[in-house]
Structure formats: structure tokens, C-alpha cells
C-alpha positions in Angstrom: 13.6 -25.1 -19.3 10.0 -25.3 -18.1 8.7 -24.0 -14.8 8.7 -27.4 -13.2 12.3 -28.2 -14.1 13.3 -24.7 -13.2 11.8 -24.8 -9.7 13.6 -28.1 -9.2 16.9 -26.4 -10.1 16.0 -23.6 -7.7 15.3 -26.0 -4.8 18.7 -27.7 -5.4 20.2 -24.3 -4.6 17.9 -23.4 -1.8 18.0 -26.8 0.0 21.7 -27.2 -0.2 23.5 -26.7 3.2 25.0 -23.4 2.0 21.6 -22.3 0.5 19.7 -22.9 3.8 22.4 -21.2 5.8 22.4 -18.0 3.6 18.6 -17.9 3.3 18.3 -18.1 7.1 21.1 -15.5 7.6 19.4 -13.1 5.1 15.9 -13.3 6.7 17.4 -13.1 10.2 19.3 -10.0 9.4 16.4 -8.5 7.5 13.9 -9.2 10.3 16.0 -7.3 12.9 16.9 -4.5 10.5 13.1 -4.1 9.8 12.4 -3.8 13.5 14.8 -0.8 13.8 13.1 2.4 12.8 14.9 4.1 9.9 17.4 1.5 8.8 15.6 -0.5 6.1 16.8 -3.1 3.7 18.5 -0.7 1.2 21.4 0.2 3.5 21.8 -3.5 4.5 22.0 -4.7 0.9 24.3 -1.9 -0.1 26.7 -2.8 2.7 26.6 -6.5 1.7 27.6 -6.0 -1.9 31.3 -5.7 -1.2 31.1 -8.4 1.5 29.5 -10.9 -0.9 31.6 -10.0 -4.0 33.7 -13.2 -3.9 30.7 -15.5 -3.1 28.8 -17.8 -5.4 26.4 -15.3 -7.2 23.3 -17.5 -6.6 24.0 -17.8 -2.9 24.9 -14.1 -2.4 21.7 -13.0 -4.2 19.6 -15.5 -2.3 20.9 -13.9 0.9 20.3 -10.3 -0.3 16.7 -11.2 -1.4 16.2 -12.7 2.1 17.2 -9.4 3.7 14.7 -7.6 1.5 11.6 -9.5 2.3 12.8 -10.3 5.8 12.9 -6.5 6.5 9.4 -6.0 5.3 8.3 -9.0 7.4 10.0 -7.7 10.6 9.1 -4.0 10.0 5.7 -4.5 11.5 7.1 -5.0 15.0 8.0 -1.4 15.9 4.9 -0.2 14.1 2.7 -2.3 16.3 4.5 -1.9 19.6 5.8 1.7 19.4 3.9 3.4 16.6 7.3 3.9 15.0 7.3 2.3 11.5 10.4 0.2 11.0 10.3 0.7 7.2 8.0 2.8 5.0 6.1 -0.3 3.9 4.7 -0.8 7.4 3.3 2.7 8.1 -0.3 1.4 7.4 0.3 -1.4 9.8 0.4 1.1 12.7 -3.1 2.3 11.9 -4.7 -0.7 13.7 -1.7 -2.6 15.0 -0.8 0.1 17.6 -4.3 0.6 18.9 -4.6 -3.2 19.3 -1.3 -3.1 21.4 -2.7 -0.3 23.5 -5.8 -2.5 24.2 -3.5 -5.2 25.7 -3.5 -7.3 22.6 0.1 -6.9 21.5 0.7 -10.6 21.3 -2.4 -11.1 19.2 -1.4 -8.2 16.9 2.1 -9.6 16.3 0.7 -13.1 15.6 -1.8 -11.7 13.1 1.1 -9.7 11.4 3.3 -12.8 11.2 0.6 -15.1 9.8 -0.6 -12.4 7.3 3.0 -11.7 6.2 3.7 -15.4 5.7 0.5 -15.8 3.6 1.2 -12.7 1.4 4.8 -13.7 0.9 4.0 -17.4 0.1 1.2 -16.6 -2.3 3.4 -14.0 -4.1 6.1 -16.6 -4.6 3.6 -19.0 -6.2 2.3 -16.2 -8.5 5.9 -15.2 -9.2 6.7 -18.7 -10.4 3.6 -19.1 -12.5 3.0 -15.8 -14.1 6.3 -13.9 -14.3 6.5 -13.8 -18.2 2.8 -12.7 -18.5 3.0 -10.1 -15.7 6.3 -8.7 -17.1 4.4 -7.9 -20.4 1.7 -6.2 -18.3 4.3 -4.0 -16.5 5.6 -2.8 -19.9 2.1 -1.7 -20.9 1.9 0.7 -18.0 3.2 4.0 -19.1 2.9 7.6 -17.7 -0.8 7.8 -18.6 -1.7 4.6 -16.8 0.5 5.5 -13.8 -1.2 8.8 -13.4 -4.6 7.2 -13.5 -3.5 4.6 -10.9 -2.1 7.3 -8.6 -5.3 9.4 -9.0 -7.4 6.3 -8.1 -5.3 5.9 -5.0 -5.7 9.5 -4.0 -9.5 9.4 -4.2 -9.3 7.1 -1.2 -8.4 10.1 1.1 -12.1 10.3 2.1 -11.8 6.7 3.4 -8.8 7.6 5.6 -10.6 10.5 7.3 -11.4 9.7 10.9 -13.9 12.5 11.2 -14.1 15.6 9.1 -13.6 15.0 5.4 -12.5 18.7 5.0 -9.7 18.2 7.5 -8.6 15.1 5.6 -8.5 17.1 2.4 -6.4 19.8 4.2 -4.1 17.2 5.5 -3.7 15.8 2.0 -2.9 19.2 0.5 -0.1 19.6 3.1 1.3 16.3 1.9 1.2 17.5 -1.7 3.0 20.8 -0.7 5.8 18.9 1.2 6.4 16.5 -1.7 7.1 19.4 -4.1 10.1 20.5 -2.1 13.4 20.0 -3.9 14.7 20.1 -7.4 12.1 19.7 -10.2 13.1 16.6 -12.0 11.9 17.9 -15.4 13.1 21.5 -15.4 15.9 21.4 -12.8 14.4 24.3 -10.9 14.6 24.4 -7.1 11.2 24.6 -5.5 10.4 25.7 -2.0 13.9 25.3 -0.8 14.2 28.9 0.4 17.9 28.9 -0.6 18.7 26.0 1.7 20.9 23.4 0.0 19.8 20.7 2.4 16.3 20.8 0.8 17.5 20.3 -2.8 17.0 16.6 -2.7 13.6 16.9 -1.0 12.5 15.4 2.3 12.8 11.7 2.9 9.6 9.8 3.5 11.0 8.1 6.7 11.5 11.5 8.3 7.9 12.3 7.8 6.6 8.9 8.9 8.7 8.8 12.1 7.8 12.5 12.8 4.0 12.2 12.3 3.7 8.8 14.1 6.6 8.1 16.5 7.5 11.5 17.8 3.9 12.7 17.7 3.0 9.7 19.9 5.9 10.6 22.3 4.5 14.2 22.5 1.0 12.9 23.2 2.4 10.6 26.0 4.3 13.5 27.6 1.4 15.9 27.1 -1.0 13.5 28.8 1.4 12.2 31.4 -1.0 12.9 34.3 -3.9 11.3 32.5 -4.5 7.9 34.2 -6.6 6.7 31.2 -3.5 6.8 29.0 -1.0 4.3 30.3 1.7 2.1 28.8 -0.1 -1.2 28.3 1.9 -3.9 30.0 -0.5 -6.7 29.3 0.9 -8.7 26.3 -2.4 -10.6 25.8 -2.7 -14.1 24.5 -0.9 -15.2 21.3 -3.7 -17.5 20.3 -6.1 -16.5 17.5 -9.7 -17.6 17.7 -11.8 -19.1 14.8 -13.4 -15.7 14.6 -10.0 -14.0 14.1 -9.1 -16.4 11.3 -12.5 -15.9 9.7 -11.9 -12.1 9.7 -8.3 -12.5 8.3 -9.3 -15.0 5.6 -10.8 -12.5 3.2 -8.2 -9.7 3.5 -5.3 -12.2 3.2 -6.8 -13.8 0.0 -7.6 -10.5 -1.7 -4.5 -8.6 -0.7 -2.1 -11.4 -1.6 -3.2 -11.0 -5.2 -3.6 -7.2 -5.2 -0.3 -6.6 -3.4 1.5 -8.8 -5.8 0.0 -7.0 -8.8 0.9 -3.6 -7.4 4.4 -4.9 -6.6 4.9 -5.9 -10.3 4.4 -2.2 -11.4 7.7 -0.4 -11.4 7.7 2.4 -8.8 4.7 1.1 -6.8 6.3 -1.1 -4.2 5.3 -2.3 -0.7 4.4 1.1 0.7 1.7 1.9 -1.9 0.5 -1.7 -1.8 0.0 -1.6 1.9 -2.0 1.7 1.8 -4.2 0.5 -1.1 -4.7 -2.8 0.6 -5.8 -1.0 3.8 -8.1 1.3 1.9 -9.7 -1.4 -0.2 -10.6 -3.5 2.9 -12.0 -0.4 4.6 -14.2 0.4 1.6 -15.6 -3.1 1.3 -16.0 -3.7 5.0 -19.5 -3.8 6.5 -18.1 -2.1 9.6 -15.6 0.6 8.3 -15.8 2.4 11.6 -13.8 -0.3 13.3 -10.7 0.5 11.2 -8.2 2.6 13.1 -9.4 1.2 16.4 -7.7 -2.2 16.5 -9.4 -4.0 13.6 -8.2 -7.4 12.7 -8.9 -6.8 9.0 -7.1 -3.4 9.2 -4.0 -5.1 10.5 -4.1 -8.2 8.2 -4.7 -6.3 5.0 -1.5 -4.0 4.9 0.7 -6.8 6.3 -0.4 -9.2 3.6 -0.2 -6.6 0.8 3.3 -5.3 1.6 4.8 -8.8 1.8 3.0 -9.8 -1.4 4.4 -6.7 -3.1 8.0 -7.7 -2.3 7.5 -10.9 -4.3 5.9 -8.9 -7.2 8.8 -6.5 -7.2 11.0 -9.3 -8.4 9.0 -9.7 -11.7 10.3 -6.6 -13.5 13.7 -7.0 -11.9 14.2 -10.6 -13.0 12.3 -10.6 -16.3 13.0 -7.1 -17.6 16.0 -5.9 -15.6 13.9 -2.9 -14.4 14.0 -2.1 -10.6 10.5 -1.5 -9.2 11.7 0.1 -6.0 14.7 1.6 -4.3 15.6 -1.8 -2.8 15.4 -3.6 -6.1 17.5 -0.9 -7.7 20.3 -1.7 -5.2 19.7 -5.4 -5.9 20.1 -4.6 -9.6 23.5 -3.1 -8.8 24.4 -6.3 -6.9 23.5 -8.4 -10.0 25.7 -6.2 -12.2 28.6 -6.3 -9.8 28.5 -10.1 -9.9 28.5 -10.1 -13.7 24.8 -11.1 -14.1 22.4 -9.2 -16.3 18.8 -9.5 -15.2 16.3 -9.6 -18.1 14.7 -11.9 -20.6 17.8 -14.0 -21.0 18.4 -14.5 -17.3 16.3 -17.8 -17.2 18.4 -19.2 -20.1 21.9 -17.9 -19.1 21.6 -18.2 -15.3 18.7 -20.5 -14.4 20.2 -21.3 -11.0 20.1 -17.6 -10.1 16.5 -17.0 -11.4 15.0 -20.1 -9.9 17.3 -20.1 -6.9 15.9 -16.8 -5.7 12.3 -17.9 -6.3 12.8 -21.2 -4.4 14.7 -19.5 -1.6 11.6 -17.3 -1.1 9.5 -20.4 -0.3 12.1 -21.5 2.2 12.6 -17.9 3.6 8.9 -17.4 4.3 8.8 -20.6 6.3 12.0 -19.5 8.2 10.4 -16.2 8.9 7.3 -17.7 10.4 9.3 -20.2 12.5 11.6 -17.3 13.6 8.9 -14.7 14.4 6.1 -16.6 16.1 8.2 -18.1 19.0 9.8 -14.7 19.5 6.5 -12.8 19.9 6.3 -13.1 23.7 9.9 -11.8 24.0 9.5 -9.1 21.4 6.3 -7.9 23.1 8.1 -7.4 26.4 9.1 -4.0 25.1 5.8 -2.9 26.4 6.9 -3.7 30.0 9.5 -1.0 29.8 8.6 1.9 32.0 7.0 4.8 30.1 9.8 7.4 30.7 12.5 4.9 29.5 10.3 3.8 26.5 9.8 7.4 25.4 13.6 7.9 25.6 14.2 4.8 23.5 11.7 5.8 20.8 13.3 9.2 20.5 16.8 7.7 20.3 15.9 5.1 17.8 14.1 7.7 15.6 17.0 10.1 15.7 19.6 7.3 14.9 17.4 6.0 12.1 17.0 9.4 10.5 20.6 10.3 10.9 21.6 7.0 9.3 19.8 8.0 6.1 22.2 10.7 5.0 24.4 11.5 8.1 23.0 15.0 7.9 22.1 16.9 11.2 19.6 19.0 9.2 17.4 15.9 8.9 17.2 15.7 12.7 15.8 19.2 12.8 13.2 18.2 10.1 12.3 15.2 12.2 11.6 17.4 15.2 9.5 19.8 13.0 7.4 17.0 11.7 7.0 15.6 15.2 5.6 18.9 16.3 3.4 19.0 13.1 2.1 15.5 14.0 1.4 16.5 17.6 -0.6 19.6 16.5 -2.5 17.5 13.9 -3.6 15.2 16.8 -4.5 18.0 19.0 -6.7 19.6 16.4 -8.0 16.3 15.0 -6.4 16.4 11.6 -5.8 12.8 10.3 -2.2 11.9 9.4 -2.9 9.0 6.9 -4.1 11.4 4.1 -0.9 13.5 4.6 1.2 10.3 4.2 -0.8 9.0 1.2 -0.6 12.3 -0.6 3.2 12.5 0.0 3.7 9.0 -1.3 1.6 9.3 -4.4 2.1 13.1 -5.1 5.6 12.9 -6.6 4.9 10.0 -8.9 1.5 11.5 -9.9 3.1 14.9 -10.8 5.8 13.2 -12.8 3.4 11.0 -14.7 1.1 13.9 -15.5 3.8 16.0 -16.9 5.3 13.2 -19.0 1.8 12.4 -20.3 1.1 16.0 -21.3 4.5 16.2 -22.9 3.7 13.1 -25.0 0.3 14.5 -26.0 1.5 18.1 -26.6 -0.7 19.3 -23.8 -3.9 17.5 -24.7 -5.9 15.9 -21.8 -7.6 13.6 -24.2 -4.6 11.2 -23.8 -6.2 10.1 -20.5 -9.4 9.1 -22.3 -7.7 7.3 -25.2 -6.1 4.7 -23.0 -8.6 2.0 -21.9 -6.7 1.1 -18.8 -6.3 4.8 -17.7 -10.0 5.5 -18.4 -11.1 2.5 -16.4 -8.9 3.5 -13.4 -10.1 7.1 -13.5 -13.8 6.0 -13.6 -13.2 3.6 -10.7 -11.4 6.3 -8.7 -14.2 8.9 -9.3 -16.9 6.4 -8.3 -14.9 5.5 -5.1 -14.7 9.2 -4.3 -18.3 10.1 -5.0 -20.2 7.1 -3.7 -19.2 7.6 0.0 -20.6 11.2 -0.1 -24.0 9.9 -1.3 -24.0 7.2 1.3 -23.2 9.7 4.1 -25.9 12.1 2.8 -28.4 9.3 2.7 -27.3 8.2 6.2 -27.7 11.7 7.6 -31.1 12.1 6.0 -32.2 8.9 7.6 -31.0 10.1 11.0 -32.8 13.4 10.6 -36.0 11.5 9.6 -35.8 9.2 12.6 -35.3 12.2 15.0 -38.3 14.0 13.5 -40.5 10.9 13.8 -39.5 10.5 17.5 -40.5 14.1 18.1 
């Protein structure tokens, strides 16, 4: 069956009355789950497996897929309005989305997020339909050596995430590396930095750190500056209309990050979180005005929102074509496939074309539903900013505590949340940037694992990283992206000194 015939089969599933109903139900549930800090699509899909057991497999999986990309689509809301990421893939959205909301442009920020998400999701579906077999073979080529080089390239962007002192950004990143090593070593089984506490054996969940460093730290800052009239809860929602200038700024990031996010989503283990960070960093590096990032930049908001939604489409490539889950959510989806007696992999297109093409076609329909569902709701969603500050602070704390407790139903995680909230507050007081900490935590674990696997394969020889053309290229690009900014800053400082001396 060719792609054209296959997509027609898929649209027959997606455009049936049941198909439309389950697609809408999936994206609706996913959107509101994404808005709630801490819940995420993994829990929702896991709960739905027994509920959908007796359903038609194609319809059940279409709904679960809708929950997945619907949660990523809706996760930007709490990041923008409350600085409390709904899911890990929307942490980078808060970097410019929340400052924009503080400037009285919450409506505009939510509209940019919705349109960028729709663009990234739609382009990823097109690429998924056209290039799934080819990209599946590319995903297989990426082994531990290539993954290490990719993670190393991502880490060299720490200098781009520094809002002031590069040294403070490096210290922040080192702290992230230290935290990610807590738990049982996956290769030797040795407990590391647990201090005899069994609650730390599984490590610290990313969401605990994200909500602590962003949501609770923001709450602490609001309380600390409660008498400062310059820091108020913005109640002006702003206009929802985007100008031609806004669309012009969004156009480049949406085009680039739709493709880049999809490619990163294809790589098993990368996912929407890494795609959103790399998308944000890429746009900041190529921007003519990088200083605008972190202060309410349109590009800074459009880039991660496009990339994370494009990555959700890319994550279906290894799942559907190889039977390899690319993220925690797709791992649960794989379980749903197996429970329903369907084996994802090379034979899925032949054995169950209605499932393979039904999921792809439903993503077209689902992205349209998400846009129609989210844009009209923006004025109502943004009204959360009209809540009085004391009540808003209480709600953020409650949602953060509930979200973290729902991860493992462990009270110890709540103590960790409070600890990282205090750490985030102190980092703000002393001007240590949080993004490098988050980036190092995300990439550190995968980077360590890939390095150790690579050295095991090569019997300890570092030459294995030079022998792989893909790895060598990624390492060179990473080193250049790390070194070039230093030379630019040095040249800029020299020019400033020269101008001052001439004026004297």
C-alpha cells in the first residue's frame, strides 16, 4: 500500500463519526491535563489502557495519541501564565512566555503559543507521512557514540543560556550534573549520593526540579517583594491579535523548528523536552538581537512551542516503524499497542494499515481541533491573571504540590520540591541562571550513559568518537558554538574599550 492509498485509509478512520469523537476527546483531555502542573500525558494514557481495552484498537490508539500531543499543546498555558510548566516539554516556553505575560501581553503570548504549536504539529505530521521509512533507518544509525556527541553539542549551548556571567552559568550547569547523578548507577548498580536514603535510589524526577526552580521560586520572589509596587500581578490580558511584524518574527522560527524538532523527536530518548531547549538555543544563537531573549521575545516563545509539538510527531517514527519507544509517553503507548494485540514495527503498515495510517490522519484532524479549541479559549484562560495575588500564590503552591505528589504518591518528593524551590529562590537572589541547571540535568544522564557505553564498546579508547563521521561533525559544531561566542564577546569588549579611549 502506497502513502496516498494509506492516508486515504487513515482518513476513513479519522473522519468517521467515532473517529472524530475520539480524536476530539483525546485532544480535549490532553489539553487540560497539559495545563495542570505535574500531571502529564503518561499518567492519563496509563489510566486509559484498561478503559479502552474492549474498544476498536484503531480508535483507542487514536484517542491516546490525541492525549499525548494535546498535552504538549496545552502545557504552555501554565508556563506562560504562572511560570509553572505543565509538562517537562514546556519548560523553555516559560523563558519568554512568562515575561510576556508580566508585560500585559498574556493574550498575545497564548495566541503565539497556539499558532506555533499548530504549525509544528502539522508540519511534523506531513513529515511523518512522507519520510517515516527513511527516518526510521536514520534513527537506527544513532548509537551511543552519536548520542554522546549530540548531547555534548547541546551542552555547549550553556553559554547561550547565561543571562549575565558565563561563570555563574557554568556553576549552575555543574549543579545540574551533580543532581542528575543521584540514584542507582544503571551500569554498576551502585547507589550514588543517596546518603542511605531509599527515597533517592530512583533519582530525582525532572518535574520536581522544574516546578521548584520556576514555580515555587517565582512564588518566593512574589512574597519576598510583596511591598514592591513595581512587581505586581499583571491583570491586563492584552490583545489577542498578532500584527504583521509578529507573524514576520514567528515565520523563521516556526519553519526551522518544525523540521529540527521533528528530527530530534525521531531520535529515541530525545523527545519534546530536548527539542524545545535546542530549538530555543538555536534561535537565540542565530538571532541578530539575542539580548531580547528571556525578556518576552516573540521568537523565544515561538521556537520552543514549535519544536516540542514537532517532536511529538517525530516520536511516532521509531514507535510505529521500529517498535522502539522514543520517550516515556511513547513507552506507555507501546504498552497500549501490545495490550491490544498489535505489534508496532516494520510489519505494522502491512498487518494493521488502519492503525498506522489512522494515527497519522488523526493527527491532522487533532491539530485542527486543538487550534479551534485553544484560540477561542484564550481570553477565558488568561483570566487566571485577574486572580488576586495572595490567592494566585496559594493556587500555584497547591497545584505544584498535587502535581508532584501524583508522580509517585511519596511525601518525600514534596520535601524535595520545597528544597528546590528554595534553591531556585537563592539562584534568583544571587543572579545564577536556572536554564543551564535544567539543561545539564536533562542531558547529563543520557550523556553519561552514552559515554560509558561508547567506552565499553571501544575498550576505553576515545578514538571511537573520531571514527564516527556523524559524531565527529556534531562535536566540531558543538565546539565551534562554544568558542565563537567568547571571541565575539572579546571583540565586542575591545571595541567598547577603544570607543571609551577615543572619547577621552
